[in-house]
N, C-alpha and C positions, 0 to 999 in steps of 0.2 A: 660797666667797664665798657662794654661794647659801643656805647652811645658817644663816650668821650674819644674813643680810638676811630670813630667813624667822622668826627670832627676833626681829627689830626690828618686823617687820610683826606680828606675834602679840603684842608689846608694845602696840602702836598699836591693835590690834583691841580689845584690854581696855579700853581708853580711850575710842575712838570709834565702835566697833560693839558694841553692848551685846549684840546677839544673836548674837554668835559666840563667845567667848572665855567672856565672864559666863555664858550657858547651861550650859557645861562646869561651872563652878564650882557653880553651881546644883544641876546634876544628881548632883555627888558629895556634896554637903550631904542631898541628900535620899534619896541610897543608903544614907546611914548611920543614918537612924531606921528604925523598924520599918515597912514598908510597911502590916502589918495594921492598925496603929492611926492610919492616915491616910486621912482621908475623900477621895474626889475632889474637892469642893468646897474643902477645906483644902488638897489641892494647887495648886489656880488662884489660892487666897489666898496662899499663901506665894511663888509663882512672881510674882506682881505686885508684891509688898513689895520680893523682892530685885531686881528688874528697876529699880523705881524707885530704890533706893539705889544701883544701878550709875550711874543717871543722874545721881543727886548727886555723884557723885565729879568728881575732876579731870579726866575724860577729855574731859568736855564742852568744857573749852577747848582741846583740841589742835586746832590747825589745819590744813587740808588739805594747806596747803604741807610740812609735817613728813611727811605720808604719801607724798605724790607723791615727793619727795626720797628717799624710802626705794624706793617700788614702782617708780621710773625705771629702776632697776638689775636689776630681775629678769628672767629669761628669760620668752619669749612663753608657753612651757606653763604658767608658773606665773602669767602674767596673767591668763591666760584661766580658772585655777583660781580666783581672786580675784574674778573679775567676778562670783561666785556668792556672796560674801558678804553684801551686801544692794545694793537698789536704786541707793544713792546710789553706790556703790564701781562699779556697773555701768556706770551713766552716767558717771561719770570716766572709768574705764579704757578707755570707748568713744569718747571724745571724741578731735577732731583734735588739741587742744592738748596731750592726753598722748603723743598717737602722735608728735608731732613731738618732744615730750622724750626718750620712750624711745628714738627712733632715734638722735638726737645721743648720746645714752647708751651707746647700743649701739656708734655708731661710734667713740667713745672707749673703752669697754671691750675693743674687739677687740684692743687691744695688749697686754692682761694676760689675754686670753682662750685657753683651750685651742685646737686644732686645729679648725677647721669640721668639718662633716660634707659628705659627697659626694652629690650628687643625681644619679641616673640614673632613664632611662624604659625601658620595655619593654612588649611587647605582651601584651594577655591573651590567654586561648587562642581565644576567637572572634574576635579582631582587630577587634571595633567599638570597642574603648575602649584607653584607655592607663593603665597603672599607675605611679604616681611612688614610689621607693624612695628610703630614705635609708640610708646607710653611713658609718660611723667609719672615719677614717684610722690608728687605731689598731691595731697588730696583733691577730690573732685569737688571743682567749687559749685556746681549744681546740686548735689545732694550729698550728704553723709554716706549713702551705700556705694560702694567699690566700683571702679568701672567695669564695664563689659566687653569695651572694644576699644582701640588705639586709632592711632593715625595711619593710614596705609603709606608705607615707602616706597616699595615696588614690588614686582612680582618675577618670580624665576621660571620661566617657560622649561617644560621638559622636566622638572622635579616633580615626581610623584606625591603631591601634596601630603597625602594622608601618612605616607610613610617617610617624610623628611624630619631630621632630628637636629636639635644642636648637639655639637660635639664639644664647645669650646663655651662653657656659660662665661667666663671672663673672658674678652677678647684678647687675642695674643699680639700686643705692640697695634690694636686697631681692627685686626681682622679676625672674623667669627670663620670657623670650619661648620659646613653643614653635610650632613650622610643622607641620601637617599637609599633606603633600603631595598626596595624594589628595584631599583634601575642599578642598585650596587656602584654609586657614583658619587664622588666628594665635590663640594662647591666649598669655594672660598669669596667671603663678601666682605666690603666696608659698607657697613648702614649708614655711615657719616656721608660718603660718596656716592652711594646707592650703585655701589657697581659689584658685579659677580662673576665668576668663570668656572665652568665646570672642567675638573682637572682630567687628564687621559686617562683611559682604564688601565686598571692594574696589570701587570703581566701574571700574577698568582690568583689565574681565575678558581683554581681547586684548591678549597680550604675547608677544614673544618670549621674553624671559628677565626674570628679577628678582631681586631682594637687598633685605631687608630687615633692619633694628636696632632695639634699644631703648635711647632716650636719655633723659637728665632735664634739666630746665630749673629749675636752681636758682633763678634770679631770680624765677622764678612757681610754683614746687613742684609741676609739673607733668610727667609722663610723656611722652613720645611716641615713636610707631612709625614710622619714617621708610624707606619703600620707594622704590628706584629701578627703573627700568623701562626697558626696551631695547624699542620699538616694533617693531611688523611693517612688512616693508620697503615697503608701499604706505600707511602712517600718514605723516602729516604731521609730527610731531615724532618724531625718532629716538630723544631720551631725555626721560624726564619723570620727575616726584618727585610723591610723594602722601605725607601727613603724618596719622596721627590721633592725638588727643589723650585719652585714656581719662577721662573725667569732666570735661573741660576746659568751657572758655567757647567753643568752637567747634562744641559738640554732638556727638551721636554719629552723625559720618560722617567720610571721607578727604575731604582737601582738598590743593590744590595749596600749596607752600611760601609764605613770603612774599616770599623773594628769586628764587625760579625757578630753573632752573637754566641758566648763562649758556652761549651757543653757543659761546665759546670754550673751554670745558670738554666738549663733546660727546662728542670722540674719546676723552678719558680716563676719562669717565664710563660710557660704552658699554664698553670694555676692564676696568673694574673689576666692573661688572655680570656681564660672561659668564666673568672668572676667578672670581668669587663663586658663581655656578651650578655652572659645569662641575666645580670643585673642592670645591664643599663649603665654601666659605670665607665664613662670615657677617660684617658690619663689627664690630669693636669700638670699644666707646664706653671713651673716655678724655679725661681735661682737658676735660670738656662738650662733646665733639665724636664723630662716628661716623665710623669710618674704614674705607675700601674698598681694597684692595690690588690694584693692577694686575699685569699679567702682561708682562714685556719679548718674550714670543712673540707679543703682540697687535699688535706694532708691526714695521715694517721695520727700524728701527734704534731700538737703546735709549733711551727717553726720559731728562731728566735728573729727572722726578718720578715717584713711584712710589706713592703714596697718593692718594686723592681723600677729601677731609675735608669734613664737613657739621657747622656750628654748630647746636647744638640750640636754643639759645637766640636765635641772631640768624637763624637758619633762612638761610644763606648757605654758598658753597663756595668750597673753597680745595684747593690741591695742596700736599703737602709733596715734601721733596726725596729723591731715591734713595739706597741705602745705599751703602756705598764699593765694596761688590763688584757693584755695576750698573756697567758702563762707558759713559757716554753716547754716541750716536752710533755704537756698535759694533754688527755683527748680533748677535741676541739667540740662545742658545742654544735650540733647538726640540726638547724631549724630555719626552716622557709628561706626566704630570701635575704641578701646581706643588710645587714642593719648599719653598715659603716661606709663612708665615701670620702675621697679626698677632696680638697675645694682650696683655693689660694685666696687667701685674706691678707691684706696689709703686707702684700709682697712676699709673704710666709706660707710655706707649705703647710696646711693645717688638715687635720683628720676629723669628722663629725662622726659620731657614736649616738644612736639611735636605740633606745632602751625600750621602746614601747612593743609589746607581745613578746617578750622574751622570758628566759627563767629568773630575771631579777625582779619581775613584777612593780616596776616604776615605772613612769612617764617621765622621762628625763631625756633631754637633747644636750649632749657635750661635745663641746670644741677644743680640740687639742692642737697645739700648735708645735713645730719644729724649729726653734729659732737657730740650733746650731746644728748644722751637718755632721761636724767631726765628732762631737759627743752623743750625737743620736738621742738625746734624751728629750722626751715629748712632756710638755706643761700644757696643764689643764687650765684653758684662757676664759672658756664662758661655760654656764650651766643654766640652760634654760628648764623650767619648770614647765611641764605640759596639762599639770592635774588642774589648773586655774580653769575657770569658766572661759576666759578670753581665748585660749589656746585650745578651743575645742576643735575648731575647724583643722588644728595641727594634729589633734589627738586622733581624732577620726579618720584621717585621710589615710590611703592605702599606699601612696608613694610619699616621701617627704624627702626633698633636696635641700641642701643650703648651698647657693651659687656664689655667694660671694658678700662685701658689704661695702657701703659708702657714708661719708658723712665727716670723715675726719679731715678737717681744714684749720687753716690758720686762724680763722675768726670763729669756728664753732666745732669743739673736738666730740661734740655728740656722734657716737657711732652708732649706724643701722645696721642690724644684719638681716640679709633678704632670702626669705624662704619659700620655696614654690612647693604646692602641693597637690594631687591629682587623685580622685576619688570616683569610684565606679559609680554611675547613674542607672542606666537601663541598657543592657547588651554592650553596644559599642559606643555608649554614649558616658564622657567623661567631663567631670567637672574639675578644671584646672584655675588654680588661684595662686595668688603671688600677695605675700605679707612681708612686711618690714618689723622687725623687733629691735626696740631701745632697750640695751643691758642695761641703761643705769635705772631706768624708771620700770623696766619690765612690762612695758607697754606694746600692744601687738595691732597692728594696724593692717588690714588687707587693701590692697592697691588695685588688684585686679582680678577679675572673676569671668572665667567665659566657658563655656559647655560646647564641645566638639564633637563630632564623629573620629572615632581610633580604629586602626584595623587591628584590635586585640584578638581576632580569632586567628590571625596569621604569626604575629610576630610576639605576643605575650604581653607582657605590661607594657605601658606607655613611658617612653623616658621625657627628659625634660626637653621643652620647645623654647626657653626662655634664656636671655643673656644680656650683658650690659651693651651698652653703644658708647665707644669713645670717640670724641669729636676729632679725628684725626685725617692726615691726608694719605694715610697708610697707602702704598700702591697695590692693585690686585691685576698682575700680570696677565695677560692674554696666553693662552695656549696657543699651540701652531697651528691647531685645527681651526680655532677660533679667529684667528688671524687670516687663515686663507679664506673661511668662508665670508667672513666680512667686508673682503676686496670688492672692489667695483664689478672686476673682472668674473668673481664668483656671482654676484648679484645677475649680471646680464645673462651670465651662462645658467643660472638656475632659472630665470625666464624662459629661457628657450627651451630647457628640457621639461618646463611644464606642458608645452604643447605637443610633446612627442608621445606615441603609445608607451605601456606599459615594458613592454619587452626590448624596444630599443633606449630606454632609459636603463635599463639591466645592463644591457650591453656596452652602455656608454659608460660605466663604471670603471672599464678596462683602458678607458682613455689615458688616464694620468693618475698620479695618486691624489692630486686636487680635485679631480672629478669624484673619485671614489669616496674622498671624506663629504664630499657634498651631498653626493646619492644617497649615502649612507647615514647620513644625519637625520635626528627625528624630526627637526623642524622642516626640512625638504618633503619627507616623506608625508608628515601632515598636511604641508601647502599642496601637494600633488594631489592627493585625496580630496581636499576641500575643492581644487581647481577643476579636477575632472567630474566632480559629481554635484555640481553647484545647480545644472539644470534640473537634475531629479528626475532625467530621462531613464526609462526602465531599459536595461541591455539585458540582451538573451542568447546564452550559448547553448551548446548542444554538447552533451558527453558520450563520444564515441569510440569506437574501438581503438586502442592506444597499441604501441609497439612496445616491447621491453615487459618488465615485470610487473610495471604498473596496471597493465588489461584495461586503461582507458587514457581518453585525452581529450582536449577541449578545442570545438570548433564553433565559430562564430557564425551564429543563424545566418547571417545576409552571404555568408560564403556557401551554406549548405543548400541556401534557396537556388544557387546558381547549379546545382549539381544533382542528378537525381539519385535518390536512396538505392542504396547498394547493400547487398549482405556483407560486402567486405568491411563495411563502416559500423555495422550492428554490433552490440556489446556480446562479449562473452559472459560476462558476468553482470549480475542484476546489481543496481546502485539505486540509492537514494539519496536526494541533494538536498540542502537545507539552502534557505534563501540567504542571501550575504549580511555577515554580521561584522561591522567595522572593517571591510574590504576582504575578508576570507569567507569561504564556503566550508562546510563538514559534507562529505562525500563517503557514503557508509557502503560496504559491501558485507557478507554474511561473516566475514572472519577478519575484517579489519575496517577501521575506522580511519580517512583521510582528511587532514588539514589542508586546504588547496585555495592557491592564488590563481583562477583561471586566466587572469591577465599575463602573468608571469611564467607560467608552468611550475612554480613553487610546489610543493607537496610534502607532507610529513606524516607518516603512517603510525598507527597507534593499535597495539594489540590488547583484547581485551582479556586475552588467556583461553587455552582449550578448554581446562576444568570449569570455567564458568560456562561454556556453550554445551558442554556435553550433558547437563542437567538439564537444560532447557526442553519445554515441552514442544509441541511440535506448532508451528506457526502458522497464520491465517496467510493466505496468499492474495496480495491484489498488487497494484502498480507502486503503492507508496509504504510497503513492507519489506524488510530485509531481515530474513533470519527470525530470531526471537528476542529481540531489542527494541527499544525504543530510546532513541538517542538524541539530544538538542544541543545547540551550540549558543552560548551566550558569552557575555564581555563583563569582567570585572572592572568597574572603573575605577577602584580604589589602586587596585595592582596593574591597572592598565595590559591585562592579559586575558586570552581565549581561554575559555573552561568548556569540557564537554560534561554534560550531565547526562549519566546512562542508568536507564530502569530494564532489570532483567525479571522475568519472570522464572521462579524456580518451580512454582505448580500451578497450572490454569486449567480448573475442571467447570464447564459451563453448566454439567449436571448438576452437581452439588453446590456451585457458586462458591466454591474454596478456591482459594489462591494464596501464593507466597510470594513475593518478590522483595529484590534488594535494588538499593540505589548507589552508586558509585560517581566521584567527582575525578576529573582526570585536568590537571593543570595543562595546558599545551606546551609551556614554555619549559616543561619540566621532564624529566626521565624516570621520577618515581613512580610507583605504582599507583593504580588508584585509589583515592582515598573513600571509605565507607561513609556514607551519610545516613542520616534519618531516611524513612522510608515514607513513601507519600500517604494520607489518611486515608485515600482512596483508591482502588485500582483504576489504571488509568488504560485505554483503548490503545489500537494499534498505529493510530495515526500520527505523524508527528507533530512536535511541540511549535508553538509559534513563540518567537521572541520579540518582546516589546520593553524597551527601555530597562534593560538590565533583568527584566523577569523573564521566566520561561513558564508556559500554560500547556496544559494536557486537557484532554476532555477525558472525562472519568468512564469506565467500562460499566453500564448498567448489569450485565450479564452477570457481573462478578460480586461478592459480597453481600451486607445485607439490605442494600439501598437499590433501588430501581429507577433513581430519577439520574437525569442528566446533569453534572455538574462540571466545573471546571476546577483543575487541581494548578494551584500557583507555585513557584518555587522562586525563592529571593534568595541570590548568591551571596549578598552580604550578609545575612543573616543565618543563611544555610536554614531556612524553615519553610516547611509547606503550610499552604493555607489552602481552603477552600471557597471558591468563588460562585455564587448559584447562578445558574441559567435563567433566562427569562422564563415566564410562565407558558411562553408558546411550546418549549420542549416540554411535551409531555411525557408521562412516566413511559417507559421502554416497557413492551410485554413482547410474547412470541409471535403474535400476529402482526405486529408492528415492524415493519422492514426497513424502518427511517434508520439512517447513519446520520450522526452527529461527529463534530468536530472543529478543531480551531485553527484560525489562520489571523495573519496579521495583514491588513491592509491600509495603505496610508498612514503608517506608525501608530494603528489602532488596533487594539483587540477586538476580534471580532468570532462569534460562532454560528457555525454553519449547520444547517437541518437539511438533510438530502432526502426529498420524499420521492423515492421511486415508483410510486403508484400514479403520482401526479406529475413526474419528471419535471420537477423544480428544486432549486436552492434556495432555501430562505436565509439571508445573512442579515444577523444582528450585531450592531457594534456598542462597544462599552467605552462611553465617555463620562469623566467627572462621578463616577459610580452609577451611572443609569444606563439601561439597555434602551437603545432604540433601533427601530428597522433601518438597514442602511440600504439593500438591495434584495429583491426577487428576480432570481434567472429563470426562465422558462425554457426547457430542454426538448419539449414534447415533439418539436418539429425537426430534430436533429437526433436520427437514429445513432450516429455514430458517437454523440455525446450522451447516450442513454444511461441512467442511473441504475437500471435493471441489470446492467452487465459490466459496470466499471464503477470506480470512483472519479468525479469530476472537482478537480480543487481551484477555486480562485486564487492564482498567483498573486494580482498585483492590478492596481487602476490606473488606467492613464488620465493625468491630472488635468490636461489641455480637453480632453473629449470626452472624457467619462465614461469610457468602454472599460472592461474586464478582461484581463487574461486569463482564459482557462486552461487547464491541463489535464488531460487524461492519460498521461503515459506514454501514449499512441500517437498524440494528436494535442497542438496547442493552439488556440482561436483567441478572436478579440469579440467579445459578446455587448452589443450595443443594448442597453436597458430600454432606451426610447421604440427602437425598431424592432427589439427582441430577435435581432438576427444576428447570426455568428460569421465572423469572417476567418475561413481557416489560414493559418500562416505557413503552418507545416504540417503533414502527415506522414507517418511512417508506413501507411497503407496504400499510398499512391504517389505517382507523381505531382509535382506543384502545377497547377492548372493554368492556362494560357491565360484565361479573360481576367480583366483586371478591373479594381474599384476606384475609388474617389484614392487619390495620392495620400491625402492627412490620415488614411484610415491605418496605415502603418508608419508612418513619419517617425512617433516617437520611439520606435523599436530602433533607430539606426540601422534602417534598410536601405538596401542600394535604389536608386531610381528605376522605376518600372518600365519595362520593357516587353517587347512581345516574347523574348525566350524565358523570362523568369519573373512574371507577373503573378499576382495572386489572385483567388477566386472570392467572390461574393456569392454565389449560387448556393441554395439550400441542398440541392441533391447533385452530385456529380454523374456524367455520362457513364454509362459502363464502360464505353470504349477507352475512357481515358484510365480507368482502374488498372493499376497493376500489383493486384496482390501480391504480396510478400509472404514467406512460410510464418504461420503464425507462432511456430514453436521459437522464433528467434527473439533474444531480447532487444528491444527498441532503443533507440538513443533516447536519451532523458535529458528535457531541456531544464534548463539551470539560470536565474536571474543572478546578475553580479553586480560588483563594482569595481570600477578602475581604481586600481591602488597597488603601492607597492609593498604591501605588510607581507611580512615573513617574520618565521622564529627563525635565532642560529641552531643550524645544526650541532655545536659545540655546546654541552648543556653547561650553564654558569649556577654555581652555589651562591644563591642571593641571601645572606645572613647579614644580620645588624652586627654592628661593631662591640 
């Protein structure tokens, strides 16, 4: 059909658009002549004559109505190609009038069209975007096995891929609604045109549960996203409703419906929302209404109504009668997850009943339809036997959903029902499959089978990620924010802001609303982070005394180098700082832990609770301990959130080697209390952990427990599982005569184990790459008493990639160690004023230092003259050096309840 239409379009192009086919005819005539006999001027002259003759032909009288009559039957892909014919065609094919004609023609053509394509979504490798794929329902030509992947259509940046779910398995007039459970954001997309937009944030941030769906108002030609909300216990309204109309007359905002939620239906709406969220059952749009299914187990006795219905046009609520297998007034069966779901099939509302693993002891899938709303009588339409050998995949699946049907055409009335299944593989691995079932032949065929990671530890059983694709030009209206961010002015403004310091960018948010939207957008925050840290240059700040309740503040190292250390800048409270983790640092004191962005001054404190700290044993003291806790900062790529992992000792006895510890997790974007986690298999020492690619690592404590060997304890946040990584054989067994200290660090993105030998005054650094240990560095400190391992701990912080020097930190001094010359360049010392003598400029270039001068240069000498020493009070707490990354990362101070629909 498309081929014949293209021929007709080509015929019309020959008469109505001279620049299309006429140029081809002219080019063929020119090719037949000898090119060397024709001058360039002659070429232009002949072309003008040919074009004038073409315009004088009968094509000039062909009306656009005939062109539209042909073009409206073309698929969307062809429509986009023909927009490039000429400007008039581009304007015609982009108009709302043609879009309406094409949608009407596409609806009529579906009766004669081949089976539709399947849409499915899947996370990308970084989990910060969602990939949208298409797959044909026809069997694979290469083999009899089902497909394991489809064709990539487009990606949606910012959608937290592993937690994005399909709300509308059957597109609503060509559009599909998606929901990001982590970002609490809705997306509307048209897979045919590959357009997608993110809806503005809902005004109802505080909710116990919610459920949303997409509907279409045929009277006003408007789409509406309707969201039902179960309020919190202390809120006045138990249930609420809000509506969003993309590109509608109500503006770019969520609003209450015209009719509201009648008080007489509150209990039914509450039960419907609860069922939708707990069982991942979004509402279904059919006959101009959105329908939410209730669950009998939500009531003491089975009600006579089963469905809450919302008229998209009238914006009013009603209820529909229950199916015959519900016995009104009888005690409901309370077993597991809901075995019933709603689906739209053949333009009618249907109810699917799954009898697997129920008290009926039968494996049958029933499909009931509601042909008449006025009578409310349900009729059994299909009964699928799941006991046969062919239905084993359906019978053994944990979650089974019917998403629709296809195949009823004027040429072939053979209907096929589309069924999706999900089966747990290992931990968070799920096998998702798509099947087609022929009711006439009872044949079951598997079309697609994929295995992917799913965030089940956080959000329960996975929901459907599949939908149909309708070939329509249904519009995807951009939001006000998207329009503002896509303008040329916004692009230029964004390029300028990328070059400003983080604090200046934060202050720029208050210039106007457009700048605020731009700077607050996830895309700009990510672009800023990448732009500012692309050179991988190490950046150092000092944590100094602050004003107010915080007790500390941040000062750039280059600024501190210009000033002599003073007691007024020394800390009142001891702090321990983590290395940067996706733009944020963890600053820990004895009572609180602070998530900080030193570039912007952002901070948020987290209390661990006094009841925990009161039971702690006495802590060991050195520059890298604070209280009796060991806390690391990690990042969850699935949820795009920072998480604090804290280990506390409730008992620690080095004489008896007995200990008792606990581990808690704290999501930084949540005000909830810390969650208890499994305990490490080995005790860990008091040195801070190392963060490497989503994993946290601690060095074990050989003075406790049954083992006297050093091992590394790892923690995987995705699985919440601790493991043990053996150290290199160079790490001998600990004994009371061996005063060596071992700990872990991250250097150049690799896990490293450090063995500090105070007798030899050296640090042996080993790195773990591809599962094998190899020696990385040997740091000799015998010539530098201020870096002695006998009196303190020396930690390698980072490595200068350009010159290979290692940044060392003792808590009172930071310096650069040159492995070739075995020399240390002191960058900053809390025990003395910066010395005047200077080194080669490249020694400190990578640290973003100011240019050297006679007033504030650095020292390269191994021993400083006594006259230059300015010894401070040893009891004062020094300033703490901290590596940081330039970013705008932060978490809102208003907690959001991020729940699935």
